[in-house]
Every structure is written in structure tokens, then in C-alpha cells.
C-alpha positions in Angstrom: 8.5 -27.4 0.5 5.3 -28.1 2.4 3.6 -24.9 1.4 4.0 -21.2 0.9 2.5 -17.9 2.0 2.2 -14.5 0.3 1.4 -12.1 3.2 2.7 -8.6 4.0 1.9 -6.4 6.9 2.9 -2.7 6.9 2.4 0.2 9.3 3.0 3.6 7.9 1.6 7.0 6.9 -0.5 7.7 3.8 1.4 9.8 1.4 -1.8 11.3 -0.2 -5.6 11.1 0.2 -6.6 7.7 -1.3 -7.9 7.7 -4.8 -11.2 5.9 -5.4 -12.1 4.8 -9.0 -15.1 3.1 -10.5 -14.2 0.1 -12.7 -15.8 -0.6 -16.1 -17.9 -3.3 -14.4 -19.2 -0.7 -11.8 -17.1 -1.9 -8.9 -14.8 0.3 -6.8 -11.0 0.2 -6.4 -8.9 2.3 -4.0 -5.3 3.1 -4.5 -2.9 4.9 -2.1 0.7 5.2 -1.3 2.1 4.3 2.1 5.4 5.5 3.6 7.3 3.3 6.0 10.5 4.8 7.6 13.4 3.5 9.6 15.9 5.6 11.5 19.3 5.0 13.0 22.4 6.7 14.3 25.4 6.6 12.0 28.2 4.9 13.8 30.9 7.0 12.3 29.4 10.5 12.4 26.9 10.1 15.2 24.3 11.8 12.9 20.7 10.7 12.9 19.8 9.0 9.6 16.4 8.1 8.1 15.3 6.2 5.1 11.7 6.1 3.8 10.3 3.4 1.5 7.1 4.0 -0.5 4.6 1.2 -1.1 1.7 1.2 -3.5 -1.5 -0.2 -1.9 -4.5 -1.4 -4.0 -7.8 -2.2 -2.3 -10.5 -4.3 -4.0 -12.4 -5.2 -0.8 -15.7 -3.2 -0.9 -16.0 -3.0 2.9 -12.5 -1.6 3.3 -13.1 0.8 0.4 -16.1 2.2 2.4 -13.8 2.8 5.4 -11.2 4.4 3.2 -13.7 6.8 1.6 -15.0 8.0 5.0 -12.0 8.0 7.2 -8.6 8.0 5.4 -6.7 11.1 4.4 -3.1 12.1 3.7 -0.8 11.7 6.7 -3.0 9.1 8.5 -1.2 6.2 10.2 -2.6 2.9 9.1 -1.8 -0.8 9.3 -2.5 -2.7 6.0 -2.3 -6.5 5.6 -2.6 -8.1 2.2 -0.6 -9.9 -0.5 2.2 -8.9 -2.8 1.3 -8.9 -6.5 3.5 -7.9 -9.4 1.8 -6.8 -12.6 3.2 -6.0 -16.1 2.1 -2.9 -18.0 3.2 -0.9 -21.1 4.1 2.7 -20.7 3.4 5.5 -23.3 6.7 4.8 -25.0 5.8 1.1 -25.6 8.2 -0.2 -22.9 7.2 -3.0 -20.7 7.2 -2.0 -17.0 6.5 -4.0 -13.8 4.9 -2.7 -10.6 4.8 -4.5 -7.3 1.8 -3.7 -5.1 0.3 -4.7 -1.8 -3.2 -5.9 -2.7 -6.1 -6.1 -0.2 -8.8 -8.1 -1.9 -10.2 -10.9 0.1 -11.9 -11.4 3.5 -8.4 -12.0 5.0 -7.2 -8.4 4.1 -7.0 -5.8 6.8 -6.9 -2.0 7.1 -6.6 -0.6 10.7 -6.7 3.1 11.4 -4.0 3.8 14.0 -4.3 7.6 14.4 
């Protein structure tokens, strides 16, 4: 294989007002949930069907965090572009868990307000 690329672009609606936290080092991180939906007509019943997927978005880019703080709220339609990252963590019961997130961290990450 000549190379690889880890890139994801999603357009959807924010499920809640983004959460902004301060890290121990004094930087900021934003987290939010993004809903993407698809709809179709069932061939057998003719009923309209819809399926929603929820995506966890984590933003480390300071410039994008400033935009998120000022302009983003629950229900807003946005386009996000970043990379997929899976991280391992331990829950309160001591069980190992895995979470896959769309991470916007570098200069090549995007957040576009569509509403």
C-alpha cells in the first residue's frame, strides 16, 4: 500500500450545547455529540423509515473552540472534518472500555456552521 489516510467528514445536528473544559495544563477542549440521519421508504410496507447515528466530536484546536463557544448550540447544523481516534479507558467498575471519536486538532481540521 502506497499510503493511508484517516479522514472523516460529517454533516449533522448538535445533540446538545457543546461542553468546554479547561485541561490541567490550562488549555481548552470542546466535546459535543453530532447526530447524522438517513431516511428511506420501506419496500414492503411503504412506510417512511429513519435511522440516526450519534458521533462524539472532540475539538483541541483553539481557534475552532473560540467559534464553538460563541456560535454553537444544541440543534445547530454543522460540518465537521477531522480524524477518527479510538481511546481506551476504565469505567467505575474497573472494566476496560473503548470510545471512537472524531478529533479536530490540527490546522487541517474544519468546523463549518451551516444554519
